[in-house]
C-alpha positions in Angstrom: 90.1 103.6 106.1 93.1 102.8 104.1 92.2 99.2 103.6 94.6 98.4 100.9 97.5 99.8 103.2 96.4 97.5 106.0 96.4 94.4 103.6 99.8 95.4 101.9 101.3 95.7 105.4 99.9 92.1 106.3 101.3 90.8 103.2 104.8 91.9 103.9 104.9 90.7 107.2 106.6 87.4 107.9 104.7 84.0 107.0 101.9 83.5 104.6 98.7 85.4 104.9 95.5 83.2 104.4 92.2 84.8 102.8 89.4 82.5 103.1 86.7 82.1 100.3 83.4 83.3 101.3 80.3 83.4 99.0 77.6 85.2 100.8 76.9 87.1 104.1 76.1 84.0 106.3 79.3 82.2 105.1 81.4 85.3 105.8 79.8 85.7 109.4 80.9 82.1 110.1 84.4 82.5 108.4 84.9 85.7 110.6 85.1 83.7 113.6 88.1 82.0 112.5 90.0 84.3 109.9 90.6 88.0 109.7 90.8 88.1 106.1 88.3 87.0 103.0 88.7 86.2 99.6 85.4 87.3 97.6 85.5 84.4 95.2 84.1 84.7 91.9 83.4 81.0 91.7 81.6 81.2 95.0 79.5 84.3 94.1 78.4 83.1 90.7 77.2 79.9 92.7 75.5 81.7 95.4 74.0 84.7 93.7 73.1 83.2 90.3 73.3 79.6 90.8 75.5 79.6 87.7 78.9 78.0 87.0 82.0 80.4 87.0 82.2 81.1 83.3 81.4 84.8 83.1 77.9 85.4 84.2 78.6 88.1 87.1 77.6 91.5 86.6 79.8 93.9 88.1 77.3 96.0 90.3 76.1 93.0 91.8 79.8 92.3 92.9 80.3 95.8 94.1 76.8 95.7 96.0 78.1 92.4 97.8 81.4 94.1 98.9 79.4 97.1 100.3 77.6 94.9 102.4 80.4 92.8 103.5 82.3 96.1 104.6 79.4 97.3 106.4 79.3 94.0 108.4 83.0 93.4 108.9 84.9 96.4 109.2 88.1 95.2 110.2 88.6 92.3 107.8 90.6 92.2 104.7 88.4 91.8 101.7 90.2 90.5 98.2 87.8 90.5 95.6 87.9 88.7 92.4 86.9 90.6 89.5 87.8 88.0 86.6 89.1 89.9 83.6 87.7 93.4 84.8 84.2 92.7 82.9 86.1 92.5 79.6 86.5 96.3 78.7 89.5 98.2 80.3 87.5 101.2 80.9 84.9 99.1 82.7 87.6 97.5 84.7 89.0 100.8 85.9 85.6 102.1 86.8 84.8 98.8 89.0 88.0 99.2 90.6 87.2 102.8 91.8 83.9 101.6 92.9 85.2 98.9 94.8 88.1 100.8 96.7 85.3 103.4 97.5 83.3 100.6 98.7 85.9 99.4 101.1 87.5 96.6 99.3 91.5 95.9 100.1 92.2 94.5 96.8 91.4 93.1 93.6 92.5 90.0 91.4 92.6 90.7 87.7 93.5 87.9 85.2 94.4 87.6 81.7 91.7 85.3 80.3 89.9 85.6 76.9 85.9 85.4 77.0 84.5 82.9 77.2 86.3 82.6 80.6 86.6 79.7 82.8 87.4 78.9 86.7 91.5 79.0 86.7 91.6 75.2 87.6 89.1 74.0 84.7 90.1 73.2 81.0 89.6 75.3 78.1 91.1 78.4 79.4 92.4 81.0 76.7 94.4 84.0 77.6 94.8 87.4 76.2 97.9 88.6 74.1 100.2 89.7 76.7 100.5 93.4 75.6 96.6 93.8 75.6 96.6 92.4 79.2 99.5 94.7 80.3 97.9 97.7 79.0 94.6 97.0 80.7 96.6 96.1 84.0 98.6 99.3 83.7 95.3 101.5 83.1 93.9 99.7 86.6 96.9 100.5 88.3 96.7 104.0 87.4 93.0 104.3 88.6 93.7 102.8 92.1 94.7 104.9 95.1 95.3 102.5 97.6 94.1 99.3 96.7 96.0 96.1 96.5 96.0 94.7 93.0 97.0 91.1 92.3 97.9 90.4 88.7 96.8 87.0 87.7 97.6 84.9 84.7 95.9 82.0 83.5 98.7 80.8 80.9 99.1 76.8 80.5 101.9 76.6 78.3 105.3 76.3 80.2 107.3 79.0 78.6 104.3 81.4 78.6 103.7 80.8 82.1 107.3 81.9 83.0 107.3 84.8 80.5 104.0 86.2 81.6 105.0 85.8 85.2 108.1 87.7 85.0 106.2 90.5 82.7 103.5 90.9 85.5 106.2 91.0 88.4 107.8 94.0 86.3 104.7 96.0 86.6 103.5 98.1 89.7 100.9 95.3 90.7 101.5 94.3 94.3 101.2 90.5 94.0 101.5 88.2 91.0 99.2 85.0 90.9 99.8 82.0 88.4 96.6 80.1 88.6 96.2 76.4 88.5 100.1 75.8 89.2 100.5 72.0 89.1 103.4 71.1 91.7 105.7 72.6 94.2 108.5 72.5 91.6 106.4 74.9 89.7 106.0 77.4 92.4 109.9 77.1 92.8 110.3 78.1 89.1 107.8 80.9 89.3 109.1 82.5 92.6 112.7 82.4 90.7 111.4 84.5 87.6 109.4 87.2 89.8 112.1 87.9 91.9 111.2 89.4 95.3 107.5 90.3 94.1 104.9 88.9 96.8 103.3 85.7 95.3 99.9 84.5 95.8 99.0 80.6 95.7 95.3 79.5 95.0 93.9 76.5 96.8 90.7 75.0 95.6 89.4 71.4 96.5 89.4 69.2 93.4 91.6 71.6 91.5 95.0 71.3 89.6 97.2 72.6 92.6 98.7 70.5 95.4 97.4 70.8 98.9 99.8 72.7 100.9 100.0 73.7 104.4 100.6 77.3 105.5 104.1 76.4 106.8 105.0 74.6 103.6 103.8 77.6 101.6 105.9 80.1 103.8 108.9 77.7 102.9 108.3 78.3 99.3 108.2 82.2 99.8 104.5 82.4 98.9 103.1 85.5 100.8 99.4 85.0 100.4 97.1 81.9 100.0 93.4 82.2 99.1 91.3 79.4 99.6 88.5 79.8 97.1 85.8 77.4 98.1 85.9 75.8 101.4 82.7 77.5 102.6 80.8 76.8 99.6 81.7 73.1 99.3 81.4 72.4 102.9 77.9 74.1 102.9 77.1 71.9 99.8 78.0 68.6 101.7 76.3 69.7 105.0 73.0 70.4 103.3 73.1 67.4 101.4 73.6 65.2 104.3 71.0 67.0 106.6 68.5 67.0 104.0 69.0 63.3 103.2 68.9 62.6 107.0 65.5 64.6 107.4 63.9 62.5 104.4 65.2 59.3 106.0 63.5 60.3 109.4 60.1 60.8 107.6 60.4 64.7 108.0 61.1 64.5 112.0 64.0 67.3 112.7 66.9 65.7 114.5 67.1 66.3 118.1 68.5 69.6 119.3 71.5 69.8 121.5 72.3 73.0 122.9 75.9 72.7 123.3 76.6 71.4 119.7 73.8 71.9 117.3 73.0 75.3 115.3 69.6 76.6 116.2 67.5 80.1 116.3 69.5 81.3 119.2 72.9 80.5 117.8 72.1 81.8 114.6 70.6 85.1 115.7 73.6 85.6 118.0 76.0 85.1 115.1 74.1 87.6 112.8 73.6 90.5 115.5 77.5 90.8 115.6 77.2 92.1 112.0 75.0 95.3 112.8 77.2 98.1 112.3 76.5 100.2 115.1 78.4 97.6 117.2 81.8 97.9 115.5 85.0 99.5 116.1 86.6 101.5 113.3 88.3 99.6 110.6 91.8 98.8 110.1 94.5 101.5 109.3 97.8 101.5 108.3 100.7 102.3 110.6 101.5 105.4 108.2 97.9 106.6 108.3 97.8 106.1 112.2 100.9 107.9 112.6 99.7 110.8 110.4 96.6 111.0 112.4 98.2 111.4 115.6 100.2 114.2 114.1 97.2 115.9 112.9 95.4 115.8 116.0 98.6 117.3 117.8 98.6 120.2 115.1 94.8 120.8 115.4 95.2 120.7 119.2 98.2 123.4 119.1 96.1 125.6 116.5 93.1 125.8 119.0 95.6 126.5 121.9 97.1 129.3 119.8 93.8 130.8 118.7 93.0 130.9 122.6 96.2 133.0 123.4 95.2 135.4 120.5 92.1 136.1 121.8 89.9 133.9 119.8 91.4 134.5 116.2 90.0 132.0 113.8 87.3 129.2 114.4 87.4 127.5 117.7 87.2 123.7 118.1 83.3 124.0 119.1 82.2 126.8 116.6 80.3 125.8 113.5 82.3 125.7 110.3 81.3 128.0 107.4 79.2 126.7 104.8 80.6 125.2 101.5 
């Protein structure tokens, strides 16, 4: 499946493409009812998988394994994966990118932070020298086949933000992200220096960036919006409320209302949709679909020609030769 091409085509359609942050398989199962694109958030994964803050604890094999599970359960969804700084080393970054692409990721985000890293909306961020980051980014771009690559800068100084945004836009990266952008005017300034390169905007509750609607982002010429933590923070609040109420009720569960409450039946029905044998094939780009049609036509013509020639070659029902 050409997952990168499918996401790339979506990004280049009119409007802003939303990708919703999920943190585990259950949150993805709920989110899939509302959106057809996921952002595999580093903040959310560090919190759910390790119970730790987003400061560099994620091990790349854990992230690859999570993406493999997601792709099997959600064959038609876009999966944009946060790989932080590529796990420090450029060779590791390239290896992880290739593993993720083979696992079914649609795209990745690669940042320019130094270790110890921080959430993009937190204080204390430091960035690599631009030339060092560009070297890593270009190696990643050479390593991918179809994967969408988002080049991200976490620069905080005004001149450096614009300098890096322009440099990122001049690479073969598909999209540029300036994380922690402060206001609408800064989005306009960034948009100007990156020319016609697609722009991604990151929204996170309590973060540095303004809350903007998809319509507003479309007007600002932002092609992609990621929502890092709506599922994680909603679960945090809901669990806290539910357990406070359970404690106040002396351990008695609240009354179950079949139409509105979530119980065993509703939860099981949600998860049964993730069983892989129930799924249709995943998304393919228009060019791949067209190529498949042409290939099928060629195969059909070859079989007809073989029949006319008295069975030369291998028929469609024959066992192919061993390799």
